N, C-alpha and C positions, 0 to 999 in steps of 0.2 A: 526485887525483880523476879525471884523464883516463885513467889506467891502469885504474882501477876500471870506468869507463864502457866503455872499449875492450874489456876482458875480458868484461864482461857482454854487449856486443853481439856479440862473436865467439862466445861460448857459445851465444847465442840463434840465430845463423845456423847453427851446427852442428846444433843441435836441430831447426831447421826442415828442414834438408836430410835429416835422418833420419826425422822424424815427418810430413813434409808431402809425400808423393809427388805426382807430376804428376797433376792431375785431368783426366778426360776432358772435352772441350769439349761444352758443352750446346747445346740447340736453343732459341733465344730465343722462337720462335713457340709451341712446346709449353710453354715456361715461362710465357708469358703466360696460356695456357689454365689451367694448373695454379695460377696465382697468384690466381684468383678467390676462393678460400677465404681467402687471406691479406689481401685488400684491406680487409676490415673493420677491421683494426688498422694495416696498413702503407700503405694507400692503393692505388688502382688502378694507379698508376705507381711505387709504392715510396716516395712522399712522404707519410708518415703525418701526419695532422692533429693527433693527440694527442701531447703532448710526452713521454709516458712510453713510447711505442712508437717504436723507431728508424726513421729513414729508411733504406731499403735501396737507393734509386735511386743509380746510379753507383758502387756498392761493387764491389770486385774479385771476380771469379768465385771465385778460390781461397779468399778469406776467407769469403764467403757459404757456399761448399761446406763448409768446415771447421766453421763454426758450426752449420749444419743437421745435419751428420753427427754432431757431438758432442751436440747436443740429442737426436737420435734414439737414439744409443748410450749416453747417460748420462754422458758426460764433462763436459758442461755441463748444469746443471739449472735448470729454470724451470717452475713449475706449469702455465703455459699452453703454452709452446713445446715442452716435452717431449712433451706429448700431441699437439700439432699435427704434430710431426716424426715421431712413432712409425711412421706408415704410409708414409712416403716411401721410395721405392727410390733407389738411387744415381743412376739416370737422372733421376728426378724432381728430385732435388737439383741435379744438373748443369744441368738445363733452367731451374729457377728462378733459379739463380745467373747463368746467361747472360742471362735476361730482365732481372733487376734491374741487372746491369752495363751493359745497353744503354740504361737510362733516365738522365735528367739530374736531379740533385738540385736542389731549390729551397732556397737558403740562407736563413738567418734573419738576425737582427740581434743584436749584442752589447749588453748592458746598459752604457750609458755610464759608470756608476759603477764598473764592474768592469774596464773595458778596460785601464787602466794596469797593474794587478796581473796580469791574465790574460795580457796581451802580454809582460810581463816574464818570467813563468814559462814561457810557451810558447817564447819566442825565446832566453831566456838561462838558464832554470832558476834555481836558488838555490844558490850555492857554499857558503854557510854551513851549509845543511841537506843538502848533497850531493845536490841534486835536479838531474838532467840536464835540458837543454832538450827540450821535447816535440818540437820540429821536428827533432831529431836522428834520430828514427825516422819521424815522420809528415810530415816535409817542411815547408818554409817556408810553403806554401799549404795545408797539411793534406791534401794529395793522397795521402799514404801511400807505401808502397813495396811493390808487389805481389810483386816477386822475393824480398823478405825476409819477406813475410807480414804486414807492418804495414798495418792498414786505413786507408782514407781516412776522415778524421773531419771534414773541412771541411763546415760547414753542418748538422751533426748537432744535434738538439734539445739544448739545454743541460741540461734536466732529466734526459734519458736519459744523457748523458755523465757528469754528476755522480753519478748513481746507480751507474753502472758503476765509477767510481773508488771510491765508498764500498764497493761489493761486493768489489772487489779488496783494499781495505784490511782488510775483515773476513773475507776469504777465503771469502765466500759464493760468489764466482766465482773459479775457480782454473784456468782452461784457457788461461792466458797462457803463452807460451814461456819456459821456464826461470825462471818466477816473476818476470820483469822488472817487469810492471805491479804486482804485489803489493808488490814491494820499493819501487817509486816511490811508490805510494799510501800506504804506511805513513808516509812522511815529509811528506805533505801534510795540512794542516788542512782541515776541512770548508769554511771560507771560501775557501781557496786552490783547492779543487776546484771550487767554484761559479764562481770567477773565471775559471779557465782553461776551464771548460766553456762559459761565456758567450762568452768570446773566440772559441773554436772555432766556435760556432754562426754567427758572422758572417764567418768565413773563406770565401773563394771565389777 
């Protein structure tokens, strides 16, 4: 199992170095101005109130830049976001990414009934199902790994995280590096997805 995980991680890092060139640093002040149109869904400071819209506050610039660029260019599809990103320039995207990275995320709280299973999966995975620990990529506190392109997920809405896992499993979403998240999501049950998503929402 360790060899499988190590090989997958190595392949992902190689893919990142090829497909994720250095992004130009953005201007957070200009990004704040540009974010006015985003506030209706994501909140004025990137902390969305609706559980189906992701919190963007505190997310790494490179990750936000990648997602917005892929929404704009069609590599990631969403009926709402594809349209919103269509008119963004590279500079707009860099500025938005800089603004959201400069904000502080407001964490949520995990469902007490799901903490045990969620924590077990997040910290230890499931050897019997060949599920790696989530913290192997996203870190013990959910802070992610910007150098490797793994997003911060601590404090994210549980509903949004569970939906992304479901989308990876069904391949409705397929812009993950080297298919890693799709491979992992296929091994998770819907209940396990909800449990780990709930646990993540309370991480800080």
